[in-house]
C-alpha positions, -999 to 999 in steps of 0.1 A, spaced: -437 426 -38 -440 462 -24 -426 454 10 -395 438 -4 -382 473 -11 -384 487 24 -346 492 25 -346 517 -3 -336 553 0 -362 579 11 -369 592 -24 -375 557 -37 -397 549 -7 -418 580 -17 -419 567 -53 -430 533 -40 -457 548 -18 -471 568 -47 -470 537 -69 -490 518 -43 -516 545 -41 -520 547 -79 -521 509 -82 -548 507 -55 -568 533 -73 -565 515 -106 -576 482 -89 -606 500 -72 -617 514 -106 -615 480 -122 -612 451 -98 -608 427 -127 -579 446 -141 -559 421 -162 -530 446 -165 -522 444 -128 -493 420 -132 -479 441 -160 -480 472 -138 -463 454 -110 -435 443 -133 -430 478 -146 -429 492 -111 -404 465 -100 -382 471 -130 -382 509 -123 -374 505 -86 -346 480 -93 -330 503 -119 -332 533 -96 -318 513 -67 -289 501 -88 -280 535 -100 -283 550 -65 -262 521 -52 -235 528 -78 -236 565 -71 -231 558 -33 -203 534 -40 -186 560 -62 -190 587 -36 -176 563 -9 -146 556 -31 -141 593 -37 -144 600 1 -119 572 8 -94 586 -16 -96 621 -3 -92 608 33 -62 588 22 -47 618 6 -53 640 36 -38 614 60 -8 608 37 -1 645 34 -6 651 72 18 623 80 43 636 54 42 671 68 44 661 105 72 636 98 93 664 82 86 688 109 96 663 135 129 657 116 136 694 116 124 705 150 122 674 172 96 648 180 81 664 211 55 691 211 81 717 222 98 710 189 76 704 158 44 717 173 57 751 185 83 757 159 66 742 128 29 753 132 20 790 131 8 803 164 -28 813 152 -32 779 137 -20 762 169 -47 781 188 -74 769 164 -62 733 164 -58 733 202 -94 745 205 -106 717 182 -87 692 201 -101 705 234 -136 700 220 -129 665 208 -139 638 233 -112 615 220 -85 641 224 -65 628 194 -30 642 188 -27 677 175 -18 666 140 -51 646 138 -70 679 139 -53 696 109 -76 704 81 -62 698 46 -60 735 37 -41 742 70 -14 719 58 -7 744 31 -2 771 57 22 749 76 42 741 44 44 778 35 57 787 70 83 760 67 92 765 30 128 756 35 119 721 46 93 715 19 108 734 -10 124 703 -25 90 686 -27 68 715 -37 87 739 -59 86 742 -96 118 742 -117 120 780 -113 119 776 -75 85 791 -72 60 777 -47 37 751 -63 9 747 -38 -21 755 -61 -27 717 -63 -33 717 -26 -61 743 -29 -76 722 -57 -75 691 -35 -92 711 -7 -119 723 -31 -125 687 -42 -125 676 -6 -152 701 2 -173 688 -27 -171 653 -13 -174 660 24 -203 685 20 -220 663 -6 -223 692 -30 -223 669 -61 -206 639 -76 -170 644 -87 -162 648 -123 -138 623 -139 -110 649 -141 -114 656 -103 -112 619 -95 -81 615 -117 -65 645 -100 -69 631 -65 -56 597 -77 -26 614 -93 -19 632 -61 -21 600 -41 5 584 -65 29 612 -69 42 616 -34 36 653 -37 62 659 -64 45 681 -90 52 677 -127 
């Protein structure tokens, strides 16, 4: 049974190896050990439960990652679309007039280092979209201002913090963080 679990994660493989050693020692001490089948069932049950919980954890993290990527892509497309409407579709328009110069330099450097050489907009980080929105507030004010016409971009920083938790695998997301990202995906960036 022990080799049926070779696909497990490293911590589970370590547990399995330790269990094999302990089981072998028990059999050496008492070759007629009638408890061996019971021990095997206990180990199998523990390994299966750990595997299932790890699998669920990974599936949850994958869903969280997918949602944050969707949000980032959706916001990037939204921002670039509005910049192109205002400044024109070519790089001389939206890129030079809509993106702050220092940010253009950083993004151009990232693009230069990317072997795929994707479009400039593909290299925006989520938090950089906030800077672009702020620079072009007149374009985005209708979408991101509160009733008192104050900028409402704190949600974007919160999204970025949640993104960093996911991307840097700091921990699992709390339910309130998951709900926040889902709400942002559904709201088309209009804050309540």
